[in-house]
A tleap script that builds the chain and sets N, CA, C and O, in Angstrom:
source leaprc.protein.ff14SB
mol = sequence {
  NMET ASP PHE ASN VAL ILE LYS ASP ASN GLY
  ALA PHE LEU ARG ALA TYR ARG LYS GLY GLY
  PHE SER ALA CYS LYS CYS VAL SER VAL TYR
  PHE VAL LYS ASN ASN LEU PRO LEU LEU ARG
  MET GLY ILE THR ALA SER LYS LYS ILE GLY
  ASN ALA VAL ILE ARG ASN ARG CYS LYS ARG
  ILE ILE ARG ALA ALA TRP ARG GLU SER LEU
  ASN GLN PHE PRO GLU GLY PHE ASP PHE VAL
  ILE LEU ALA ARG GLU GLY CYS HIE LEU PHE
  LYS SER THR ASP VAL ALA LYS HIE LEU GLN
  GLY LYS VAL LYS ALA ASP PHE GLU ARG PHE
  LEU ARG ALA ARG PRO LYS GLN ASN CLYS
}
set mol.1.N position { 0.845 -1.172 0.000 }
set mol.1.CA position { 0.000 0.000 0.000 }
set mol.1.C position { 0.891 1.236 0.000 }
set mol.1.O position { 1.955 1.265 0.619 }
set mol.2.N position { 0.430 2.237 -0.702 }
set mol.2.CA position { 1.170 3.486 -0.798 }
set mol.2.C position { 0.319 4.594 -0.184 }
set mol.2.O position { -0.880 4.413 0.025 }
set mol.3.N position { 0.922 5.713 0.100 }
set mol.3.CA position { 0.177 6.832 0.666 }
set mol.3.C position { 0.508 8.100 -0.089 }
set mol.3.O position { 1.571 8.229 -0.697 }
set mol.4.N position { -0.424 9.029 -0.034 }
set mol.4.CA position { -0.231 10.344 -0.621 }
set mol.4.C position { -0.001 11.348 0.492 }
set mol.4.O position { -0.372 11.115 1.642 }
set mol.5.N position { 0.613 12.459 0.142 }
set mol.5.CA position { 0.921 13.497 1.114 }
set mol.5.C position { -0.156 14.572 1.063 }
set mol.5.O position { -0.567 14.998 -0.016 }
set mol.6.N position { -0.613 15.009 2.239 }
set mol.6.CA position { -1.580 16.099 2.327 }
set mol.6.C position { -0.819 17.411 2.237 }
set mol.6.O position { 0.136 17.640 2.979 }
set mol.7.N position { -1.248 18.269 1.323 }
set mol.7.CA position { -0.580 19.556 1.166 }
set mol.7.C position { -1.521 20.744 1.341 }
set mol.7.O position { -1.071 21.857 1.616 }
set mol.8.N position { -2.823 20.517 1.183 }
set mol.8.CA position { -3.755 21.638 1.279 }
set mol.8.C position { -4.174 21.888 2.724 }
set mol.8.O position { -4.430 20.954 3.483 }
set mol.9.N position { -4.239 23.148 3.081 }
set mol.9.CA position { -4.538 23.564 4.445 }
set mol.9.C position { -5.913 23.093 4.900 }
set mol.9.O position { -6.099 22.782 6.076 }
set mol.10.N position { -6.868 23.038 3.995 }
set mol.10.CA position { -8.224 22.618 4.351 }
set mol.10.C position { -8.285 21.208 4.906 }
set mol.10.O position { -9.039 20.938 5.841 }
set mol.11.N position { -7.497 20.310 4.338 }
set mol.11.CA position { -7.481 18.930 4.821 }
set mol.11.C position { -6.891 18.855 6.231 }
set mol.11.O position { -7.354 18.074 7.062 }
set mol.12.N position { -5.870 19.671 6.493 }
set mol.12.CA position { -5.294 19.721 7.837 }
set mol.12.C position { -6.337 20.232 8.834 }
set mol.12.O position { -6.522 19.652 9.903 }
set mol.13.N position { -7.011 21.316 8.474 }
set mol.13.CA position { -8.000 21.904 9.370 }
set mol.13.C position { -9.163 20.954 9.630 }
set mol.13.O position { -9.659 20.876 10.754 }
set mol.14.N position { -9.604 20.228 8.599 }
set mol.14.CA position { -10.691 19.268 8.770 }
set mol.14.C position { -10.294 18.179 9.755 }
set mol.14.O position { -11.107 17.772 10.585 }
set mol.15.N position { -9.058 17.702 9.676 }
set mol.15.CA position { -8.578 16.671 10.605 }
set mol.15.C position { -8.538 17.215 12.034 }
set mol.15.O position { -8.910 16.512 12.974 }
set mol.16.N position { -8.091 18.458 12.202 }
set mol.16.CA position { -8.025 19.046 13.536 }
set mol.16.C position { -9.414 19.206 14.146 }
set mol.16.O position { -9.615 18.938 15.330 }
set mol.17.N position { -10.375 19.648 13.326 }
set mol.17.CA position { -11.693 19.989 13.850 }
set mol.17.C position { -12.624 18.796 13.992 }
set mol.17.O position { -13.371 18.708 14.966 }
set mol.18.N position { -12.589 17.874 13.030 }
set mol.18.CA position { -13.596 16.811 13.001 }
set mol.18.C position { -13.045 15.418 13.243 }
set mol.18.O position { -13.811 14.456 13.300 }
set mol.19.N position { -11.745 15.290 13.385 }
set mol.19.CA position { -11.160 13.961 13.462 }
set mol.19.C position { -10.947 13.454 14.868 }
set mol.19.O position { -11.173 14.155 15.854 }
set mol.20.N position { -10.498 12.196 14.928 }
set mol.20.CA position { -10.097 11.597 16.189 }
set mol.20.C position { -8.686 12.033 16.525 }
set mol.20.O position { -8.012 12.665 15.712 }
set mol.21.N position { -8.234 11.688 17.743 }
set mol.21.CA position { -6.966 12.208 18.235 }
set mol.21.C position { -6.257 11.158 19.080 }
set mol.21.O position { -6.886 10.400 19.817 }
set mol.22.N position { -4.940 11.132 18.956 }
set mol.22.CA position { -4.104 10.285 19.799 }
set mol.22.C position { -2.789 11.019 20.032 }
set mol.22.O position { -2.313 11.734 19.150 }
set mol.23.N position { -2.201 10.848 21.212 }
set mol.23.CA position { -0.958 11.580 21.513 }
set mol.23.C position { -0.042 10.755 22.404 }
set mol.23.O position { -0.491 9.885 23.151 }
set mol.24.N position { 1.245 11.045 22.311 }
set mol.24.CA position { 2.249 10.491 23.215 }
set mol.24.C position { 3.328 11.554 23.400 }
set mol.24.O position { 3.119 12.714 23.047 }
set mol.25.N position { 4.472 11.173 23.948 }
set mol.25.CA position { 5.541 12.132 24.207 }
set mol.25.C position { 6.131 12.717 22.929 }
set mol.25.O position { 6.548 13.875 22.917 }
set mol.26.N position { 6.171 11.932 21.856 }
set mol.26.CA position { 6.884 12.371 20.654 }
set mol.26.C position { 5.980 12.961 19.570 }
set mol.26.O position { 6.398 13.885 18.872 }
set mol.27.N position { 4.755 12.454 19.408 }
set mol.27.CA position { 3.869 12.945 18.344 }
set mol.27.C position { 2.420 12.991 18.814 }
set mol.27.O position { 2.032 12.313 19.765 }
set mol.28.N position { 1.638 13.804 18.127 }
set mol.28.CA position { 0.181 13.801 18.239 }
set mol.28.C position { -0.351 13.462 16.857 }
set mol.28.O position { 0.198 13.910 15.850 }
set mol.29.N position { -1.416 12.674 16.806 }
set mol.29.CA position { -1.955 12.226 15.526 }
set mol.29.C position { -3.449 12.514 15.479 }
set mol.29.O position { -4.188 12.165 16.399 }
set mol.30.N position { -3.883 13.151 14.402 }
set mol.30.CA position { -5.298 13.370 14.115 }
set mol.30.C position { -5.659 12.515 12.913 }
set mol.30.O position { -4.862 12.380 11.984 }
set mol.31.N position { -6.852 11.936 12.922 }
set mol.31.CA position { -7.289 11.123 11.786 }
set mol.31.C position { -8.748 11.400 11.492 }
set mol.31.O position { -9.558 11.609 12.396 }
set mol.32.N position { -9.069 11.397 10.190 }
set mol.32.CA position { -10.431 11.692 9.745 }
set mol.32.C position { -10.668 10.998 8.405 }
set mol.32.O position { -9.738 10.822 7.617 }
set mol.33.N position { -11.916 10.606 8.152 }
set mol.33.CA position { -12.271 9.967 6.882 }
set mol.33.C position { -12.163 10.993 5.763 }
set mol.33.O position { -12.567 12.143 5.932 }
set mol.34.N position { -11.607 10.575 4.597 }
set mol.34.CA position { -11.410 11.535 3.509 }
set mol.34.C position { -12.280 11.261 2.279 }
set mol.34.O position { -12.205 12.014 1.308 }
set mol.35.N position { -13.110 10.195 2.290 }
set mol.35.CA position { -14.004 9.852 1.177 }
set mol.35.C position { -13.260 9.671 -0.141 }
set mol.35.O position { -13.823 9.917 -1.207 }
set mol.36.N position { -12.025 9.252 -0.080 }
set mol.36.CA position { -11.212 8.940 -1.256 }
set mol.36.C position { -10.658 7.526 -1.090 }
set mol.36.O position { -10.555 7.036 0.035 }
set mol.37.N position { -10.305 6.869 -2.179 }
set mol.37.CA position { -9.715 5.531 -2.053 }
set mol.37.C position { -8.212 5.605 -1.757 }
set mol.37.O position { -7.444 4.760 -2.217 }
set mol.38.N position { -7.802 6.606 -0.997 }
set mol.38.CA position { -6.381 6.834 -0.713 }
set mol.38.C position { -6.143 6.945 0.783 }
set mol.38.O position { -7.018 7.377 1.534 }
set mol.39.N position { -4.972 6.559 1.197 }
set mol.39.CA position { -4.489 6.828 2.549 }
set mol.39.C position { -3.562 8.023 2.436 }
set mol.39.O position { -2.548 7.964 1.740 }
set mol.40.N position { -3.906 9.118 3.124 }
set mol.40.CA position { -3.092 10.325 3.018 }
set mol.40.C position { -2.505 10.671 4.384 }
set mol.40.O position { -3.103 10.398 5.425 }
set mol.41.N position { -1.320 11.279 4.352 }
set mol.41.CA position { -0.628 11.632 5.572 }
set mol.41.C position { 0.003 13.003 5.416 }
set mol.41.O position { 0.567 13.327 4.370 }
set mol.42.N position { -0.098 13.808 6.473 }
set mol.42.CA position { 0.543 15.115 6.497 }
set mol.42.C position { 1.311 15.268 7.796 }
set mol.42.O position { 0.911 14.730 8.827 }
set mol.43.N position { 2.408 15.996 7.748 }
set mol.43.CA position { 3.249 16.210 8.929 }
set mol.43.C position { 3.368 17.703 9.177 }
set mol.43.O position { 3.544 18.487 8.245 }
set mol.44.N position { 3.270 18.090 10.449 }
set mol.44.CA position { 3.550 19.469 10.808 }
set mol.44.C position { 4.559 19.488 11.950 }
set mol.44.O position { 4.523 18.654 12.854 }
set mol.45.N position { 5.445 20.448 11.881 }
set mol.45.CA position { 6.438 20.672 12.934 }
set mol.45.C position { 6.569 22.182 13.097 }
set mol.45.O position { 7.153 22.853 12.246 }
set mol.46.N position { 6.034 22.710 14.173 }
set mol.46.CA position { 6.022 24.159 14.362 }
set mol.46.C position { 7.382 24.668 14.842 }
set mol.46.O position { 8.273 23.885 15.170 }
set mol.47.N position { 7.517 25.963 14.876 }
set mol.47.CA position { 8.776 26.568 15.320 }
set mol.47.C position { 9.031 26.337 16.801 }
set mol.47.O position { 10.158 26.507 17.266 }
set mol.48.N position { 7.995 25.951 17.553 }
set mol.48.CA position { 8.191 25.640 18.970 }
set mol.48.C position { 9.119 24.438 19.142 }
set mol.48.O position { 9.769 24.294 20.177 }
set mol.49.N position { 9.178 23.578 18.127 }
set mol.49.CA position { 9.991 22.362 18.184 }
set mol.49.C position { 11.479 22.706 18.202 }
set mol.49.O position { 12.257 22.084 18.925 }
set mol.50.N position { 11.865 23.684 17.414 }
set mol.50.CA position { 13.269 24.063 17.332 }
set mol.50.C position { 13.562 24.724 16.006 }
set mol.50.O position { 12.653 25.146 15.291 }
set mol.51.N position { 14.849 24.811 15.681 }
set mol.51.CA position { 15.232 25.450 14.421 }
set mol.51.C position { 14.937 24.527 13.234 }
set mol.51.O position { 14.422 23.423 13.414 }
set mol.52.N position { 15.261 24.978 12.033 }
set mol.52.CA position { 14.915 24.235 10.815 }
set mol.52.C position { 15.540 22.847 10.783 }
set mol.52.O position { 14.913 21.896 10.316 }
set mol.53.N position { 16.768 22.721 11.273 }
set mol.53.CA position { 17.441 21.421 11.276 }
set mol.53.C position { 16.668 20.430 12.139 }
set mol.53.O position { 16.459 19.288 11.731 }
set mol.54.N position { 16.251 20.848 13.305 }
set mol.54.CA position { 15.518 19.965 14.217 }
set mol.54.C position { 14.139 19.646 13.664 }
set mol.54.O position { 13.689 18.503 13.745 }
set mol.55.N position { 13.456 20.654 13.095 }
set mol.55.CA position { 12.130 20.396 12.516 }
set mol.55.C position { 12.221 19.395 11.375 }
set mol.55.O position { 11.387 18.495 11.279 }
set mol.56.N position { 13.214 19.536 10.513 }
set mol.56.CA position { 13.365 18.599 9.399 }
set mol.56.C position { 13.742 17.209 9.885 }
set mol.56.O position { 13.292 16.220 9.308 }
set mol.57.N position { 14.552 17.108 10.927 }
set mol.57.CA position { 14.889 15.801 11.497 }
set mol.57.C position { 13.620 15.128 12.034 }
set mol.57.O position { 13.411 13.934 11.822 }
set mol.58.N position { 12.781 15.893 12.724 }
set mol.58.CA position { 11.524 15.347 13.238 }
set mol.58.C position { 10.663 14.815 12.095 }
set mol.58.O position { 10.090 13.731 12.201 }
set mol.59.N position { 10.572 15.568 11.012 }
set mol.59.CA position { 9.761 15.133 9.874 }
set mol.59.C position { 10.333 13.874 9.230 }
set mol.59.O position { 9.571 13.000 8.819 }
set mol.60.N position { 11.658 13.763 9.135 }
set mol.60.CA position { 12.283 12.544 8.596 }
set mol.60.C position { 11.989 11.335 9.481 }
set mol.60.O position { 11.678 10.255 8.977 }
set mol.61.N position { 12.086 11.514 10.789 }
set mol.61.CA position { 11.803 10.429 11.731 }
set mol.61.C position { 10.356 9.980 11.591 }
set mol.61.O position { 10.076 8.782 11.548 }
set mol.62.N position { 9.445 10.927 11.521 }
set mol.62.CA position { 8.019 10.601 11.407 }
set mol.62.C position { 7.730 9.890 10.085 }
set mol.62.O position { 6.982 8.912 10.066 }
set mol.63.N position { 8.312 10.364 8.979 }
set mol.63.CA position { 8.094 9.699 7.681 }
set mol.63.C position { 8.586 8.255 7.706 }
set mol.63.O position { 7.912 7.363 7.191 }
set mol.64.N position { 9.753 8.019 8.299 }
set mol.64.CA position { 10.289 6.659 8.379 }
set mol.64.C position { 9.387 5.766 9.235 }
set mol.64.O position { 9.141 4.611 8.887 }
set mol.65.N position { 8.900 6.299 10.343 }
set mol.65.CA position { 8.003 5.535 11.211 }
set mol.65.C position { 6.684 5.237 10.495 }
set mol.65.O position { 6.131 4.146 10.633 }
set mol.66.N position { 6.185 6.207 9.734 }
set mol.66.CA position { 4.921 6.013 9.009 }
set mol.66.C position { 5.069 4.902 7.974 }
set mol.66.O position { 4.165 4.082 7.814 }
set mol.67.N position { 6.196 4.867 7.272 }
set mol.67.CA position { 6.409 3.798 6.278 }
set mol.67.C position { 6.406 2.425 6.930 }
set mol.67.O position { 5.916 1.463 6.339 }
set mol.68.N position { 6.950 2.319 8.149 }
set mol.68.CA position { 6.939 1.042 8.866 }
set mol.68.C position { 5.524 0.655 9.284 }
set mol.68.O position { 5.202 -0.531 9.344 }
set mol.69.N position { 4.678 1.640 9.574 }
set mol.69.CA position { 3.349 1.394 10.127 }
set mol.69.C position { 2.234 1.471 9.092 }
set mol.69.O position { 1.061 1.329 9.437 }
set mol.70.N position { 2.576 1.689 7.862 }
set mol.70.CA position { 1.596 1.962 6.804 }
set mol.70.C position { 0.535 0.880 6.660 }
set mol.70.O position { -0.635 1.192 6.435 }
set mol.71.N position { 0.920 -0.378 6.785 }
set mol.71.CA position { -0.041 -1.465 6.565 }
set mol.71.C position { -1.004 -1.658 7.734 }
set mol.71.O position { -1.880 -2.521 7.662 }
set mol.72.N position { -0.868 -0.884 8.805 }
set mol.72.CA position { -1.749 -0.997 9.971 }
set mol.72.C position { -3.064 -0.228 9.807 }
set mol.72.O position { -3.998 -0.420 10.586 }
set mol.73.N position { -3.135 0.639 8.798 }
set mol.73.CA position { -4.281 1.533 8.668 }
set mol.73.C position { -4.947 1.358 7.307 }
set mol.73.O position { -4.262 1.143 6.307 }
set mol.74.N position { -6.298 1.451 7.257 }
set mol.74.CA position { -7.009 1.263 5.991 }
set mol.74.C position { -6.967 2.511 5.117 }
set mol.74.O position { -6.698 3.615 5.590 }
set mol.75.N position { -7.239 2.307 3.836 }
set mol.75.CA position { -7.342 3.434 2.912 }
set mol.75.C position { -8.623 4.198 3.207 }
set mol.75.O position { -9.539 3.682 3.848 }
set mol.76.N position { -8.669 5.436 2.728 }
set mol.76.CA position { -9.871 6.241 2.901 }
set mol.76.C position { -9.807 7.172 4.097 }
set mol.76.O position { -10.827 7.727 4.507 }
set mol.77.N position { -8.618 7.349 4.663 }
set mol.77.CA position { -8.472 8.213 5.824 }
set mol.77.C position { -7.279 9.147 5.651 }
set mol.77.O position { -6.305 8.825 4.970 }
set mol.78.N position { -7.384 10.320 6.291 }
set mol.78.CA position { -6.281 11.269 6.372 }
set mol.78.C position { -5.685 11.182 7.768 }
set mol.78.O position { -6.416 11.123 8.757 }
set mol.79.N position { -4.379 11.175 7.849 }
set mol.79.CA position { -3.670 11.198 9.126 }
set mol.79.C position { -2.778 12.427 9.133 }
set mol.79.O position { -1.967 12.620 8.227 }
set mol.80.N position { -2.929 13.256 10.156 }
set mol.80.CA position { -2.080 14.434 10.327 }
set mol.80.C position { -1.250 14.191 11.583 }
set mol.80.O position { -1.788 14.014 12.676 }
set mol.81.N position { 0.066 14.186 11.407 }
set mol.81.CA position { 0.970 13.888 12.513 }
set mol.81.C position { 1.719 15.158 12.884 }
set mol.81.O position { 2.378 15.773 12.046 }
set mol.82.N position { 1.610 15.544 14.151 }
set mol.82.CA position { 2.273 16.740 14.668 }
set mol.82.C position { 3.484 16.314 15.485 }
set mol.82.O position { 3.373 15.493 16.395 }
set mol.83.N position { 4.622 16.869 15.158 }
set mol.83.CA position { 5.825 16.614 15.954 }
set mol.83.C position { 5.702 17.400 17.254 }
set mol.83.O position { 5.276 18.555 17.257 }
set mol.84.N position { 6.079 16.762 18.350 }
set mol.84.CA position { 6.060 17.437 19.641 }
set mol.84.C position { 7.486 17.739 20.077 }
set mol.84.O position { 8.446 17.199 19.526 }
set mol.85.N position { 7.610 18.601 21.066 }
set mol.85.CA position { 8.932 18.955 21.567 }
set mol.85.C position { 9.678 17.706 22.007 }
set mol.85.O position { 9.123 16.861 22.709 }
set mol.86.N position { 10.920 17.588 21.601 }
set mol.86.CA position { 11.730 16.424 21.955 }
set mol.86.C position { 11.600 15.280 20.965 }
set mol.86.O position { 12.220 14.232 21.152 }
set mol.87.N position { 10.815 15.457 19.925 }
set mol.87.CA position { 10.620 14.404 18.914 }
set mol.87.C position { 11.944 14.008 18.270 }
set mol.87.O position { 12.142 12.840 17.935 }
set mol.88.N position { 12.841 14.952 18.095 }
set mol.88.CA position { 14.120 14.668 17.439 }
set mol.88.C position { 15.012 13.756 18.283 }
set mol.88.O position { 16.007 13.235 17.778 }
set mol.89.N position { 14.676 13.556 19.544 }
set mol.89.CA position { 15.463 12.680 20.417 }
set mol.89.C position { 15.042 11.217 20.309 }
set mol.89.O position { 15.755 10.328 20.775 }
set mol.90.N position { 13.873 10.964 19.690 }
set mol.90.CA position { 13.378 9.601 19.528 }
set mol.90.C position { 13.898 9.000 18.228 }
set mol.90.O position { 14.274 9.720 17.303 }
set mol.91.N position { 13.913 7.677 18.171 }
set mol.91.CA position { 14.251 6.985 16.927 }
set mol.91.C position { 12.958 6.664 16.190 }
set mol.91.O position { 11.880 6.633 16.782 }
set mol.92.N position { 13.085 6.425 14.890 }
set mol.92.CA position { 11.879 6.142 14.107 }
set mol.92.C position { 11.206 4.860 14.583 }
set mol.92.O position { 9.985 4.736 14.478 }
set mol.93.N position { 11.969 3.909 15.099 }
set mol.93.CA position { 11.365 2.665 15.603 }
set mol.93.C position { 10.498 2.937 16.829 }
set mol.93.O position { 9.465 2.294 17.012 }
set mol.94.N position { 10.915 3.892 17.676 }
set mol.94.CA position { 10.099 4.261 18.843 }
set mol.94.C position { 8.777 4.888 18.403 }
set mol.94.O position { 7.717 4.571 18.942 }
set mol.95.N position { 8.855 5.770 17.429 }
set mol.95.CA position { 7.637 6.422 16.917 }
set mol.95.C position { 6.754 5.381 16.220 }
set mol.95.O position { 5.530 5.428 16.350 }
set mol.96.N position { 7.355 4.451 15.489 }
set mol.96.CA position { 6.585 3.398 14.813 }
set mol.96.C position { 5.854 2.523 15.829 }
set mol.96.O position { 4.709 2.136 15.597 }
set mol.97.N position { 6.497 2.209 16.943 }
set mol.97.CA position { 5.828 1.421 17.995 }
set mol.97.C position { 4.616 2.170 18.531 }
set mol.97.O position { 3.573 1.572 18.794 }
set mol.98.N position { 4.758 3.471 18.689 }
set mol.98.CA position { 3.625 4.278 19.145 }
set mol.98.C position { 2.494 4.244 18.116 }
set mol.98.O position { 1.330 4.072 18.477 }
set mol.99.N position { 2.838 4.410 16.826 }
set mol.99.CA position { 1.818 4.396 15.779 }
set mol.99.C position { 1.112 3.048 15.715 }
set mol.99.O position { -0.104 2.994 15.530 }
set mol.100.N position { 1.858 1.963 15.865 }
set mol.100.CA position { 1.283 0.625 15.763 }
set mol.100.C position { 0.560 0.201 17.032 }
set mol.100.O position { -0.227 -0.745 17.009 }
set mol.101.N position { 0.815 0.889 18.134 }
set mol.101.CA position { 0.189 0.539 19.400 }
set mol.101.C position { -0.940 1.480 19.756 }
set mol.101.O position { -2.102 1.211 19.452 }
set mol.102.N position { -0.604 2.579 20.396 }
set mol.102.CA position { -1.611 3.494 20.921 }
set mol.102.C position { -2.441 4.158 19.822 }
set mol.102.O position { -3.664 4.242 19.941 }
set mol.103.N position { -1.799 4.625 18.766 }
set mol.103.CA position { -2.555 5.300 17.700 }
set mol.103.C position { -3.518 4.323 17.032 }
set mol.103.O position { -4.668 4.669 16.760 }
set mol.104.N position { -3.054 3.110 16.767 }
set mol.104.CA position { -3.939 2.121 16.139 }
set mol.104.C position { -5.129 1.818 17.040 }
set mol.104.O position { -6.257 1.718 16.557 }
set mol.105.N position { -4.894 1.671 18.344 }
set mol.105.CA position { -5.989 1.402 19.276 }
set mol.105.C position { -6.968 2.574 19.323 }
set mol.105.O position { -8.181 2.363 19.315 }
set mol.106.N position { -6.459 3.806 19.371 }
set mol.106.CA position { -7.334 4.978 19.379 }
set mol.106.C position { -8.086 5.110 18.057 }
set mol.106.O position { -9.245 5.525 18.040 }
set mol.107.N position { -7.434 4.763 16.956 }
set mol.107.CA position { -8.069 4.810 15.641 }
set mol.107.C position { -9.218 3.794 15.572 }
set mol.107.O position { -10.295 4.113 15.069 }
set mol.108.N position { -8.994 2.589 16.070 }
set mol.108.CA position { -10.056 1.575 16.064 }
set mol.108.C position { -11.224 2.007 16.955 }
set mol.108.O position { -12.382 1.763 16.618 }
set mol.109.N position { -10.929 2.643 18.082 }
set mol.109.CA position { -11.973 3.170 18.952 }
set mol.109.C position { -12.761 4.263 18.226 }
set mol.109.O position { -13.983 4.342 18.356 }
set mol.110.N position { -12.064 5.099 17.467 }
set mol.110.CA position { -12.699 6.153 16.671 }
set mol.110.C position { -13.636 5.535 15.634 }
set mol.110.O position { -14.739 6.040 15.423 }
set mol.111.N position { -13.208 4.444 14.982 }
set mol.111.CA position { -14.053 3.796 13.980 }
set mol.111.C position { -15.307 3.196 14.607 }
set mol.111.O position { -16.391 3.279 14.029 }
set mol.112.N position { -15.168 2.595 15.781 }
set mol.112.CA position { -16.331 2.000 16.452 }
set mol.112.C position { -17.312 3.067 16.917 }
set mol.112.O position { -18.519 2.826 16.942 }
set mol.113.N position { -16.811 4.244 17.286 }
set mol.113.CA position { -17.667 5.319 17.804 }
set mol.113.C position { -18.421 6.061 16.704 }
set mol.113.O position { -19.460 6.669 16.958 }
set mol.114.N position { -17.893 6.008 15.481 }
set mol.114.CA position { -18.537 6.723 14.378 }
set mol.114.C position { -19.873 6.094 14.044 }
set mol.114.O position { -19.979 4.868 14.011 }
set mol.115.N position { -20.896 6.897 13.795 }
set mol.115.CA position { -22.182 6.316 13.383 }
set mol.115.C position { -22.061 5.705 11.983 }
set mol.115.O position { -21.347 6.222 11.124 }
set mol.116.N position { -22.763 4.613 11.777 }
set mol.116.CA position { -22.758 3.941 10.472 }
set mol.116.C position { -23.513 4.806 9.460 }
set mol.116.O position { -24.590 5.329 9.747 }
set mol.117.N position { -22.925 4.942 8.272 }
set mol.117.CA position { -23.564 5.743 7.234 }
set mol.117.C position { -24.164 4.822 6.180 }
set mol.117.O position { -23.508 3.893 5.711 }
set mol.118.N position { -25.394 5.082 5.817 }
set mol.118.CA position { -26.046 4.306 4.771 }
set mol.118.C position { -25.749 4.937 3.433 }
set mol.118.O position { -25.890 6.148 3.258 }
set mol.119.N position { -25.340 4.116 2.494 }
set mol.119.CA position { -25.027 4.641 1.156 }
set mol.119.C position { -25.978 4.091 0.149 }
set mol.119.O position { -25.879 4.414 -1.035 }
savepdb mol mol.pdb
quit
């Protein structure tokens, strides 16, 4: 399975406002249904994290962790991953364990809580 990158601000805002949420020491993750046959992912790292070198390192770590965890999530959803302070101190395997553990459990809880839609 492959994923696309979210680049438009509207998709980020929709995930923040209407999506589910999961967090740990290194990242926060928002997820929302996107009504597309694609799995999309976006990363944000604000200036609170550190300078450009640290922000880019955080994004590289998160991308590597996402590739390891990609098969854990179904298509048709947007995932927005926010780097938190100290994210650059973690390894991608640590972040991947978080994505495959707590985020997956919170995501499944989000799916069960959503009302069924008739099509």
